[in-house]
C-alpha positions as CSV (number, residue, x, y, z in Angstrom):
1,M,-52.6,19.5,-93.7
2,K,-49.3,20.6,-93.7
3,K,-47.7,21.3,-89.5
4,S,-45.9,24.7,-88.7
5,P,-42.3,24.1,-87.7
6,P,-42.7,25.1,-83.9
7,L,-41.7,28.6,-82.5
8,T,-38.8,28.9,-81.0
9,V,-39.4,30.0,-76.9
10,S,-36.7,32.4,-75.6
11,P,-36.2,30.3,-72.0
12,L,-37.0,32.9,-68.8
13,D,-34.3,33.3,-68.0
14,A,-32.5,34.6,-71.0
15,H,-34.5,37.6,-70.4
16,L,-32.5,40.9,-68.9
17,G,-35.7,41.8,-67.6
18,F,-35.7,39.0,-65.3
19,W,-33.2,39.6,-64.1
20,L,-33.7,42.8,-62.2
21,R,-36.8,42.2,-61.4
22,F,-35.6,38.8,-59.6
23,V,-32.6,40.6,-57.6
24,S,-35.3,44.5,-57.2
25,N,-38.5,41.9,-55.3
26,Q,-35.0,40.0,-53.6
27,V,-33.6,43.8,-52.9
28,S,-37.0,45.5,-52.2
29,A,-38.5,42.6,-49.9
30,R,-35.7,42.8,-47.8
31,F,-36.0,46.6,-46.6
32,E,-39.2,46.6,-46.6
33,K,-39.3,44.0,-43.4
34,Q,-37.2,46.2,-41.9
35,L,-39.5,49.8,-42.4
36,E,-41.8,47.0,-41.3
37,Q,-40.8,46.6,-37.6
38,H,-40.3,51.0,-37.3
39,D,-43.9,51.0,-38.6
40,I,-43.3,52.4,-42.2
41,T,-44.1,51.1,-45.7
42,L,-42.2,52.0,-48.5
43,S,-43.5,54.7,-50.2
44,E,-44.2,56.2,-46.7
45,W,-40.4,55.7,-46.6
46,V,-40.3,58.0,-50.0
47,A,-42.1,60.9,-49.0
48,L,-40.0,61.2,-45.5
49,R,-36.9,60.4,-48.0
50,T,-38.3,63.5,-50.6
51,L,-39.2,65.8,-47.2
52,Y,-36.4,65.0,-45.1
53,E,-34.3,66.8,-48.5
54,R,-36.9,69.6,-49.0
55,A,-37.9,71.1,-46.2
56,H,-41.3,73.3,-46.4
57,T,-42.7,71.6,-48.8
58,T,-45.9,72.0,-50.6
59,H,-47.8,69.3,-51.9
60,A,-47.9,69.8,-55.7
61,E,-43.7,69.2,-54.9
62,L,-43.6,66.3,-53.2
63,I,-47.0,64.8,-55.9
64,T,-43.9,65.6,-58.4
65,A,-41.2,64.6,-55.9
66,L,-43.0,60.8,-56.1
67,G,-44.1,60.6,-59.0
68,M,-48.2,59.8,-57.5
69,T,-51.7,61.0,-58.0
70,K,-52.8,63.9,-55.6
71,G,-55.1,62.0,-53.5
72,A,-52.1,58.5,-52.8
73,A,-49.7,61.2,-52.0
74,S,-52.4,62.8,-49.5
75,K,-52.7,59.6,-47.8
76,V,-49.2,58.9,-46.9
77,V,-48.3,62.2,-45.3
78,T,-51.9,61.7,-43.7
79,K,-50.4,58.8,-42.0
80,L,-46.6,60.1,-41.3
81,Q,-49.2,62.8,-39.5
82,G,-51.1,60.3,-37.7
83,K,-46.6,58.8,-36.5
84,G,-46.2,62.1,-35.7
85,L,-43.8,61.6,-38.6
86,A,-45.1,64.9,-40.5
87,E,-47.0,68.1,-40.3
88,R,-48.6,70.6,-42.8
89,P,-48.8,73.8,-41.5
90,L,-50.0,76.5,-42.5
91,A,-48.0,78.3,-45.1
92,E,-46.6,81.9,-44.2
93,D,-47.0,84.2,-47.1
94,R,-49.9,82.0,-48.9
95,A,-53.2,81.3,-46.1
96,R,-54.3,78.7,-48.1
97,E,-51.8,76.3,-48.9
98,Q,-49.5,73.8,-46.5
99,R,-46.6,73.5,-46.1
100,L,-45.7,69.7,-45.6
101,L,-42.0,69.7,-43.1
102,L,-40.9,66.7,-40.5
103,T,-41.3,66.9,-37.3
104,V,-38.2,66.6,-34.9
105,A,-39.5,62.8,-34.6
106,G,-39.1,62.4,-38.7
107,N,-36.2,64.1,-38.9
108,S,-34.6,61.6,-36.4
109,L,-36.4,58.3,-38.0
110,V,-34.9,59.3,-41.8
111,P,-31.3,58.4,-40.9
112,K,-31.7,55.7,-39.1
113,L,-33.7,54.6,-41.7
114,A,-31.1,55.3,-43.9
115,A,-28.3,53.8,-42.9
116,L,-30.7,50.1,-43.4
117,A,-31.4,51.4,-47.5
118,D,-27.3,51.7,-47.3
119,E,-27.2,47.7,-45.3
120,N,-29.2,46.9,-47.3
121,D,-27.5,47.3,-50.3
122,Q,-23.9,46.6,-49.4
123,L,-25.6,43.1,-48.4
124,F,-26.6,42.3,-52.1
125,F,-24.0,44.7,-53.7
126,G,-21.3,44.7,-51.4
127,H,-19.4,41.8,-53.3
128,L,-19.1,44.3,-56.5
129,S,-16.4,46.8,-56.9
130,D,-16.6,50.6,-57.2
131,A,-15.7,50.1,-60.5
132,Q,-18.8,47.5,-60.9
133,R,-21.4,49.5,-59.0
134,A,-21.0,53.2,-60.6
135,E,-21.4,51.4,-64.4
136,M,-24.5,49.6,-63.1
137,M,-25.1,52.2,-61.2
138,S,-24.6,54.4,-65.0
139,L,-26.2,51.3,-66.9
140,M,-29.7,51.4,-65.5
141,Q,-29.4,55.7,-65.4
142,D,-29.4,55.2,-68.7
143,I,-32.1,53.1,-69.2
144,V,-34.5,55.6,-66.9
145,L,-33.2,58.1,-69.1
146,R,-33.2,56.5,-72.2
147,Q,-37.1,55.8,-71.3
148,N,-38.5,58.7,-69.9
149,L,-39.3,57.1,-66.8
150,T,-40.3,59.3,-64.8
151,Q,-42.8,57.0,-62.0
152,V,-40.3,56.9,-58.4
153,P,-40.4,53.4,-56.9
154,I,-42.6,52.7,-54.4
155,N,-43.8,49.3,-54.4
């Protein structure tokens, strides 16, 4: 019986996806540790940051912004409520609809956590020139568009 020649298998580090994941895991892990010091998870951070930009957000708007299921988004908001960072008042114009908004504590926490995110980016990407950072960002955004990626990275 004649043996087939061995298949050529590319090494792991020959794949761009390997390097993207390698860097992404390190960037995310460090930021998650910083968030933990404030008793915040990554998904809570994304929700906080989203609510910070959008005063009086509805559940549907948050679900769309986060790319989460209704149940997952509700759990995140419930956790933020329990920490005194968000609230769900009834909408004035619709008796049965709740609005989502940050409390004073939530609004004051977001800039502090955003500064940690900026610091984390600086640690990993600060050695790149502005042009390199812009090119890298553009390339990543192009991949997102071409692949029609909508799920916000929350874990």
